[in-house]
C-alpha positions, 0 to 999 in steps of 0.5 A: 665254476662250483660243483658238489663234492662227492666221495668214493663209494663204499666199495667197488662194484660187483663183477658180472658176466657179460649181459650178452651171454644171457638168453634174450627175453623169451628165448630158452625159458626152459633152460633158464629154470633156477634149478639148472646150471651149466658146469664146465671143468678146467683140468690143469693136472698137466700144468702143475709143475709150471704153476707150482714153480710160479707160486715158488718164484712169487713166494706164495701159495699155489692157490693164489696162482689159481686165483690170479688166473681167475682174476685175469679171466674176469679182466677180459670180460668187462671194461670197468676198472672198479669191479671185484670178485668174491673170494672164499679161501676157507675163512669167509667171503671177501672182496678182491679187486679185478686187476688189469694192469699187471705186465707179467704173470709174476707181477699179477700173482704178486699183486693178487697176493698183496690184495688178498692180504689187504682184504684180510683173507687167510690163505691157510687152506687145506691140502685139498685145495690148489695145485697138486696131483695128476690130471683127469678127463674134462667135464662135458659142460652139461646142465646139472642141478645147482645147489642153493639155487632156490633162494634169491641173492641177499646181496645188499648191492645196488644193480650196477652192471658196469658199462652195459645195460641190463636189457636182458634182465627181467627179474631181480634174481636174474640180475643177481646171477649176472652180478656176482662171481665167487672163487671158492676153495671148498664149494661144500662150505659156501653159503647155500642161500646166495646165488652166483652168476659164476662160481669157480671151485678149486680142486687138486687138479681142476677148476669147476665152473658152475653157471646158472642157466639164467646167467649164461647160454651156449656157446659161452660156458665152453668159451669161458672154460677155454679161457681159463685153460688158456690163461693157466697154460700161459702162466705155467709156460712163462712166469714173465709172459705177457699178462695183458694179452688176450687169452681166448679159445682158439676157435674164438680167436680165429673168428674174432681176428679172421672169419668175422673181421676180415673182408673178402679179397678183391682185385680193384686194379689201379684206376681211379674212380674218375678214370673208370667213369671216363671209360664208362662214358666211352662205352655208353656216350649217349646214355643219360648220366645226370638228370636235374630240374628238367635238364639231362646230360649224356655221358658224352656231355658230362665227360666233355664238360668235365674235360673243359673245367679240368683244362681251366683248373690246370691252367690255374695251377691245379695238380696232384695232391692240391685241393680245389674247393667246390662250392655248388648246389645240386645243379647241372654243373656239380658233377662236371665240376667234381670230375673236372677237379679229378681230371686236373689231378687235384682233390676236391674240398666240398663246400656246402653253400648252405653252411655259415660263411665263417665255417666255409672260410675256415675250411678253405683257409685251413686246407690251404685251398687257393682255388675254388669252383663256384657261382656268382651267387656264392661269392659273398660267402667267399669274398673276404678271402679273395683278392680277385675273382680269377687269376692267371696261372702264373699268379697262382701257387696251389698248396701241395699236401704230402703223404705225411699230411703237411703242405709243401708250398710256401704260400701258407705258413702252417699254424703253430698248433692243432688248435690255432686259427688258420691264416687267411690266404688269397683265393682265386675263383672259377665262377662257372656261370660268369666264366662259361664262355672261357670254359666252353672255349677249352677243348672237350678232349681228354687232357692226355696226362698220365693216370692219377696215382691211386695214392693221391688225394681224392678229397678232403672232408671236414668233420666236427672237431672236439677242440672247437675247429673242424678237422679235415679228413684226407681220403685217397683215390685207392680207398674211394675206388675200393668202396665205390666199386663195392657199391656198384656191385652191391647197390647199383646192380639192383636195377637200372634207374640210378640213384637220387642225390639229396644230401650235402656234398659235405656229407660223405654219406652221398658218395655212392649216390653221386658216383656209383651210377656213373660206374655202371652207365646209369643216371644220377638224379640231383634233387632240388636244392634246397630241399624241404624234407617234407617234399622228399617223399614226393620227389623220390616217388616221382623219379622212381624206380631207382637202383638204390637210395642211400639215406639216414635212418631219419629219412627212412623213418620219414619215408615210411610214413610219407609214402604209401605201401605201394610207393614203398614197394616200387621205390627202388631195388634197395634202400640203405640206411646209414650214418646213424643208429638204425633201429630194428623196429624201423627195419621191421616197419619198412620190410612190412610196408615194402612187402614180398619182392618190394624195396629191400632194406640194408644197413651200412656203417663206417666213419669218414676216416675209413672212406664212407663205409666199411661194412653192411648187409641186406636185411631179410628180417629184423634181428632180435637186437634193438639196433641193426648190427653193423654188418660184415666188412666190405672187400679189402677191409678189416673190422676188429673189436679191441681193447686199448692195447689192441687186443681182441675182446671175447665174443659178447664183451664190449670193446672199441671198433678199429677198422683197417684195410684199403679204406683207411684215410691218409689222416687229418690235414695238418693235424699230425698229433691227432693223426698219430692218436687215431691212426695206429699201426695195424698189429694184424696187417701187413707191414705199414698197415694202419688201423683207425680207432673209431671211438664206437663201442660194439660187441660180437655176438655168437652168430658173428654179427656186430652189435653197436653199443654207442660212443666211447667219447662225447661224439654223437650223431644228429640227423646222420651228421657226426657231431663233436659236442666239444666244438659246440661248447667251445663256440658257446664259451666264445659268447660274452654272456657265457662263463661255462657250457655243457652240451649233451644229446637228448631224446630217443634214437629216432628223435635225438636233439641237442641241449645246451646248459649254460652258466651265465657270466657275472652280471650277464643274462644268456638269452636263448635266441641270442645264443642260437643266433651266435651259433648259427653264424659259425655252425651248421644247422644240425649243430644248433641245440634245440634247448638252452637251459641256464644253470648255476653249476654243472652237476657232477656224479660221485666220480667227478663226471658231468651228471647227464641224468641230472641235466636231462631232468631240467628239460 
């Protein structure tokens, strides 16, 4: 594959203060006058001895130690590795890179000293600059006139701001404020016609931080002052101290690692969701539990049928930590089957009948699943794996999944590597329509087996995989119970009408709709399957009012147009938008249509690997941000924004979301390497606790809300489904006419779709219809690109990455 050559730019990009530190457009206009600035003074007189000793150890001037402290603070304020600060040590302004990889303070000072020499900076500063003398009182951080602020920046750099958008900028000079940082030993001699977003002036015993009000708003000036002080204290205390650890203001650290990040503590007991629903059935046996297509099951009927199915499954080998596939549409048998699997002690593997047969077979085989509950209508998709449609108990050896994620039985030989195709195995089917007499002959009484272990498997759900094959997420009963008991309190308590189910059983977004009503004695409404989205509004309106409805933002957007304001007002106690980016504009529209006292709207966030959802909040009014924040952690869970080293990032600075607590899944089935990569020891939790790294970018805001910023990898959300673009690319490359392929997401949040760019193989012509049919045979519909474009080569940026803007221009 050919590509264009690109060299490195003329220099590193200018460093900028975080854009989240600026006032939002329309806010604080008076304080953003160009003649005003925030001034903070960092006193270090009491640290002179330690800082001078560090300079002596490194054989450099004391001012270099202060410069190294400045570089360390900047390294905590952004993600990019190619930023620089401007430095004026009395002989003119030079660029100095922001270093991030020094392990100790001594190493950092030595590397900064080397960089200074390489930049041609003369460090022969006057005696008035740098570490000496005694300390004085700290400054107040008040707004003061800023010298030289009348002139706009004359920097010739382009408006690069790193990995953040400059949505907070509304003028050229404001962009310049946020993009230039100066460390200077004599502020009186610096150029008066250049405006900086941050100016750090060195004095005998203090650093003076000057920040124009257009570039920063409270409380960030004080936070920045505290960060400089924390760094200087650490440097003075131990030259061999950890130079990569986060040095934050104590109050900020408490919020970032405690108040904002840790959910409440709640005693969830040891019972599984299945056991709790069984207890509810005993309390309200005659109440309606399931409604579907004119059929109604009471709690007594639901529990009895689940017990019969459980007895049949147990006879066929189902037991704790085995997997039983469930391949059913939304029929009266769905919930009895799911509960029956749990009553047998096994976990279930959801198999959506609408998925391509090849994908279903891969999931069954990869999971080592030897027993599937289904109907005769779906046998064709499963037949290649079967030897016979049913099997006696002595002929079935169900595969055991251990806590470490490996199968214990010898029925299936694990694949040699994570990406190897699974080996086919024999499969026994329990067909509920054909075997109804056999199942009805089983006792409807409880099995009398010991309660399920909360650490046993509740289910395994397959999500899109970056290597071309889906990966199975192993979710345990304890995490599921913690989440669903929260939804019972937060969602089902909003009314008595239960919840509708209209999403695939392979999509964990629908978990609370399936089970939370049954924890509270309310009905589950199974909508028609298949369901045309054009009919969704009518079906929901016909069954209203519900206690809650959980859906994707795409569905919420659809309903906001399909339903009348009166229908929206009385639709439910609460609607929850989850599974994809949720815009503030959509929330505003829904709140306006629902009116006072109408259907409230909430958000929920969480990847499959932390058991459905980990945070959420009900919205009284839409926030000022473009996207709805992710919400607060639910009970018994944690949610942090960290660096790759699992260090907290300052408020307003982007980082990756890591989630811990009760909901963290066991890992990926038979993918130990991937499990170790994504599930990490929790440095803030109890011994043995783990964090899941989500791959989502976010930043805390000063009010404690968590703002979603997108993905750090190539994973996207399409109609609420999580999609690894690498999986689609891998399947496209399987086609004989394709030499190379790149898939990207295009469009706005509300109308995002996929576009495939294909380099044809020699002498071949890649026809879009043919490629679409090829993908449809192995991938679900939401993973089929809407656009197919033939290209000669993949365009690259100067950094050697795929140029997505160039690709989008071809549509």
